[in-house]
N, C-alpha and C positions, 0 to 999 in steps of 0.2 A: 446540794440544793440540785433536785430534779431541773435540767431545761423545761423549757417551756417555748410556744411556737404561737407568736400573734400574726390575727389575720381578720383585716381590714381593709378598705378600700374600694374597689370600683365593680366586681361584677359579682351575681350572685351565682352559688352552687349548692351542691345537695352532699354532705356528708353522709359515705353509710346506706347498708342495705340496700347497695349494688345498682342504685339510683343510677350512676354515671358507668356502669360495665364493671366498676373497681374487684380488685381484690379486699378481702375484708377492710373495714373504714380505712380509709389512708390518704395521705396528702404526700404529694411528689414536692422536695422543695429544692430549687436549682440556687447554691449558693451557701454561705455560711450560717450556721444554724442559729439564730438570734429571736428574740421576740418573748411577749410574757401574757399575753393572753388573747382570749376569745371575744369579738362582739356580734351578741345576735341580734338579729333584726327586732325580736319581738318581746326582747325581755334586756335586763341591764348586762353589763360584761362579766362575763363568767371565762372560768380556766378549764381547759381541757386538761385531761392526765396523759403523758405521753410515757408510753411503757417500753418504746425499744426504737434505735437507730441501727441501721443498717447501710454499709458504703456501698456506692453504687454497685461494685463487682459483683457482691453477694446478693444485693437487691434483685426480686423477680423483673428477668429479661423484658418482659410485656409491658411493664411500665418503664424502664428506664432505657431502653433502646433508643431513644429519641430525644434525650435529653440532650444539652451542650457539653461538650468536653469542659469540666471544672469540676468542683467538690459539690456531688449530688448526695442526699439524704432522703431515705426513706424514713416518713416520721407514721408507724404505724399508731392510730388512737382510739385508746383503749375505750372509755367513756366519757360523756360530755358533763362537767360537773355540774349538778343542779338538774340535771334531765338529759333525755334521749337526743340523738342527732337532729336540727333542725336544720334551717334555711339560713346561712350564713352569708356575711357579704368575706370578699377576699382580694389580695392586691399583695403588691412587693413594697415591704416598708422595712426601713431601717438596715437598708442594704443588700436586700433580698435580691437575687438579680430575677427571678418570679416564682410563683407558685403556679402546680400544675395538676388538674382533678383527672388524672386517667385518660382515655381517648374521647375524643369527638363524636358526638353522635350524629350518624348519618342513616338517611330512610329511604332506602330503594324499593323497586316498583318493574324490575326488568323482567320479572317472570310471569308480568302479562303482556303478551305480546298479541298482534293485531295483524290483520293479513294485509299486503300492502302491493301494489302491481308491480311486475318487474321494470327494473330498472329507476324507479320513485327516488326521486333526490332527498325524501327523509331517512336518515342515517338512524333507521331503528336499532341496530346492533352495536350501534357506542353504548348505551347502557350496560348492556348485557356484559361486555369488555371493561368498562370503568369499573364493575362493580371486581369482576376477576382479577383485576389490576391494584385494587386496593384491599382484598378483604382480607389478605395477611398482615396488614400496615397495622402497626400496633397504635399509631397515632389517631386509628378509625375505628371506629364500632357500628358494625354494617345490621339493621334490621329491616327486613320487612313493612312495608308503610300500611296503616290500615286504608280503607275506603274511606272518602268524603260520602256523608250522608246525603241525600237530596235536599233534605230541610237546611242543612248546612251550606247547600249551593246556590239556596233561596235567596241567603243572604247579599248575593253579589248578582245574581241574572233571574230574568224574569220568568217567570212561572211557565208561559208562554213557549217560550224559547227551552227550557227545561222538558217540556212536554215533548215537545219536536224531539230531542235528544235520545231520550228513553224509550220511545215508538220510534225512531228511525223515520222521523218525520222529515228531513232534512232535504230540501228541493234538490235537485242537481247544480242548482248557482248557488245553492247555499254550500253545497261540498265541496264545489271548484273553489269558492273564497276561503273554506278551511285549507282546502291541499290535500285533504285526506278523503279517502273513501269512506261512509259510514259501516260501524258494523256493532254489534254487541260486546265485544273483545275491544274496540276502540274505546269504549264509554267507558267500561271497566277501567283500562289503563288510564283514563283520563282522571277518573275517581281517584286511583291510588297515586296516581301523582299529585294531584291538590291533597288527599290528605297526608302523603309524604311532606309537604311543605307546612301542613297545619301541625304535623309535631314536630317538625323542626321548629317551629315557632315558640311549641311550648317548651321545647328542650332548652331552646336558646336563653329562653326567662329564666331557667333554674342552672345551667351551664355557663351563660355568655356566649357560646357560640354552638349552630349546631347548623345542620345542611341535610338537602333534599339531593339525591344523584339526577338530576334531570330538574322537572320546576322549571319558572321563569316564563310562563305561558302568557304572555304578557298583550299579546294579540285579543286576547278573548274580549266582546264587549258585553253588557248588559243582555242583550239580544241576540249576539252572531257570534261564530266562532269564525276565526281566521288566522292566517297564516302559522299552520298548525297547530294551532290553540283552541280548545275546545272549550276549557273554562279557565276562568282567572284567579288562580292557584292563591295569589299572594293577596289580592283582594276579599278573596273566601276567606283565607287564612286571617288576614286582620277584622274582617268582622265577625269571624268567630271567636277569637280571644277576645275581644271587645267586649259580645255576648256574655262571654264568662267572667267578666269582670278584669283581666288580668294586665289588660293596657288601655290607652286611649291614644297617645299619640305615635305616629309609626313614620320612619322615613324608608323612601325607597331609591335603593340606590340603581341605577339601571345603564349597567355598562354594555348591553348587549349592543350590537352594532346598528339594529333596527329600533325604532324609534318605539316604546312603550303605549300605544295608540291606547290600547284599550285601557290600562291603567290608570292612563292620563284621564279618559272620558270617565272611567267610576270614580275619581278620587277626584275631580274638579273642581266640586261644590263642598269638599269634605277640610273644614278650615283645622282638623286635628291630624291631617296629612302631608307630607310635602315630598312632590316627585325630584329627582336630580338624574338627568340621563345625559348622556354623551355618546353620540352616534354618528354614524354617517350620512352625510350630507344629500347624496343623489341616492338615496338607499330606500326600498320599500319600509314603511307605507308612504306611496305618495300622496295622499290625503293627509297631514298631520293634524294631530291633535293636541292643543299645548299646554305643555306641563308647567311645573313652578322655577325650574331652574335648568337651563339646557346648553348643550353647544354640539354642535355639529361639524365634523371636518370632512374635508372635501376627499374625493378619492386619492387614493397613495399617500396617504399622512402617514407620516414613519414616529419610532419608538418617542422622542425627546418631545416634539409636538404633542401627543399625545399624552404623555405623562403630565406634563407640565400641565395641562388642561384638567387631567385628571383632579390632581391635587389642588389645582386653584376651583374649581367649581364644587368639589366634596368639602372644603375649607368653607367655601361660602355659604354653604347648606346647613353648616353645624354651629355657624355663627349665627343663621337667621331662627333657626329651628332647633328646637330643645327633643330629642324623641326618648321612647322609652324603648323601643326597639329599633332595627335597620331591618330592610329586606336587601339582600346583596344578589342582584342579576347580573353574573360573572360569566356571561358570554365570551365563549372562546369563538365567535365568528369577526372579530377584527383581526383575526393573525391571516399573516401577509399570502399564507396559502390556503384561505379559503373561497369557497366555489360562491357564496352571495356575499361574501362580506365588502370588498373593492378596498379595505383601507391595507397597509402594508406594514403591521405591526407584529416584529417577530414572538418568539415564545418568551426569549430573557425578556421583553417589554411587556408580555402580558404577564408574566410570572411579578414583574414589579409593581405594575399595576394592581394585583392582588396582594400585595406584601403592603403598598400605599393603604388601600383601603383597610385594612384590617388595622396596623398601626394607627391610622386615623378613630378607627372606631372604638378601639380599644382605650386611648386615650382619650377620648370622650367619655368613656365609661358607660356604652351601648351595646346592650346584648344583639349580634347578628345573628338571621336566618338566612343560609346560602342558597341560592339555588343557580344552576350551570346556564339557563336559557339556551339561546343555539349556539351552533356549533357545524360546520358542514363541510370539512376539509376535504381535498382529492381525495389525502388517506386518511382514513376514519381513525387511525392511530395518531396521528398529530391531535386530533380533537379531543382524544382521551388524554392523551400527553398534558393538554392544557388544562384539562377538567381535574387531573389528577393533582396538579401544581397548585390549582385553584383551594381546593380541600385541604392540602398539607399546609398552604400559607394561613390557614385561617386555625388548623389544628395544633401548629407548632409553637 
């Protein structure tokens, strides 16, 4: 009797037609091969024909390189009995250690650069360095991001503000609040960064997780840019996906060291959004906007207290609110070597934070769109290290 693979459980995925950047329709299974069938979302349980089982050492290294040590089997699916590939639910059942569907999709915008004055503190170079670091990592699949449309931006921002941004009409005072000098290239880059979050959110609903190699521009409000944030990518993405009928309820998990005042203001009256944030108490912005669930830490806070707090508030958020997607702002700026952070969290502590968040959202069955938010380490390579580990924590 030919073996079967059972797929059911927590997260959505798509099988076939290179939708996940996979080799010919395939599943990667870590653990003993067991199971009996397939549960499709839109029809009664079906079976898949499995035509090949390949030991890990003979399988495509691009797929298997990142899997844990142990019995690993490549299951190539020839066809679905009763129909073509369709969205399915997958999970770990009957003793399976896990089912992995190729690389996590991430969306980049580093090729769109903009001019900054000499000595400016915004580390624009980190995005290209991060892409260079991860481009050959088989756990991640990098794609250039599309630009958000102006109609899509209008879902979160006032038309008068967008008109000024398009025409270069921001005053000197508005540019000082933004922290960046206006230029056409800045606008294009911000459109690509926002487009990356929209693309990653769509991909997360299909794959279970996806990311933006930047984003998390949480200081931007409806009618103003602030704190290096021209557009609010998370709120734009949420409203675009809602407009497409893809979801309704969203959780924002903001672990940048600076409070996401713009996001809080934009979502304050939204009963289908819930914001949870863990920030530095004595840090920017100095005029706060209340979120749904917040925890502030004093300067110098270290790993143990920080991780206990993150775990506690995230568990509380998931107890109080059932989302259809989570937007995770995995800021690198709580790092002890960050110029603007003022906390004392180690790289090991930040990696543990990311794993904690990833595990909690997977256990809750919530797809996650990852953004990287702030990071201003004295040595930009430290920020890149932290960003890379954040992505890998969700891809692994």
